[in-house]
C-alpha positions as CSV (number, residue, x, y, z in Angstrom):
1,M,93.1,100.1,172.7
2,A,95.4,99.6,169.6
3,A,93.6,98.7,166.5
4,T,95.0,96.1,164.3
5,V,96.0,97.1,160.8
6,P,95.4,94.4,158.4
7,P,98.3,93.0,156.5
8,S,98.8,95.2,153.3
9,V,97.6,93.4,150.2
10,P,99.4,94.5,146.8
11,V,96.9,96.1,144.4
12,L,97.2,94.5,141.0
13,P,96.6,96.5,137.9
14,A,93.2,95.4,136.2
15,A,93.9,93.1,133.5
16,R,93.7,94.9,130.0
17,P,91.6,93.5,127.4
18,V,93.7,92.4,124.2
19,P,93.5,94.8,121.6
20,T,91.8,93.8,118.4
21,E,93.2,95.0,114.7
22,T,91.5,98.3,113.4
23,P,89.6,97.2,110.3
24,E,91.1,98.7,107.2
25,C,88.0,101.0,106.5
26,E,88.5,102.9,110.1
27,A,92.7,103.2,109.7
28,S,93.3,107.0,109.9
29,T,96.9,106.4,108.5
30,C,96.5,104.1,105.4
31,A,92.8,105.6,104.5
32,G,92.9,106.1,100.9
33,I,96.3,104.7,100.1
34,S,95.3,101.3,98.4
35,T,92.5,102.7,96.0
36,P,93.3,101.8,92.5
37,E,93.4,104.7,90.1
38,S,90.9,105.0,87.5
39,V,91.1,103.6,84.2
40,E,91.0,107.1,82.6
41,L,94.1,108.0,84.2
42,H,96.1,105.1,82.5
43,T,95.1,106.3,78.9
44,A,95.2,110.1,80.0
45,W,98.7,110.7,78.4
46,P,101.0,108.2,76.8
47,G,104.4,107.9,78.4
48,W,106.3,109.7,75.5
49,I,104.5,113.1,75.6
50,P,105.9,114.1,78.9
51,L,109.5,113.2,77.9
52,L,109.1,115.1,74.6
53,V,107.8,118.4,76.7
54,I,110.8,117.9,79.2
55,A,113.3,117.5,76.2
56,V,111.7,120.5,74.5
57,L,112.2,122.5,77.8
58,V,115.8,121.1,78.2
59,V,116.9,122.0,74.7
60,S,115.4,125.2,74.7
61,C,117.3,126.3,78.0
62,L,120.5,125.0,76.7
63,G,120.1,126.8,73.7
64,F,119.3,129.9,75.4
65,A,122.4,129.5,77.8
66,V,124.4,129.1,74.8
67,G,123.2,131.6,72.8
68,R,123.7,134.3,75.9
69,I,127.5,133.0,76.3
70,A,128.1,133.3,72.3
71,G,126.8,136.6,72.5
72,W,128.6,137.7,75.3
């Protein structure tokens, strides 16, 4: 007696639910990016003070280099 084999039925993958957007508070890659900086940081230093410090350092380094070359 031969057993009858039912015709093969293709197996379809289960339907996946449509992904929803990740809420901003749960997104790990953008956590803290859009937080505004505090008001204290806006008034901590005027813009010209860091430029003045950099200028003094550059002039000092150039003066030292010129002095070393002139003293050679």
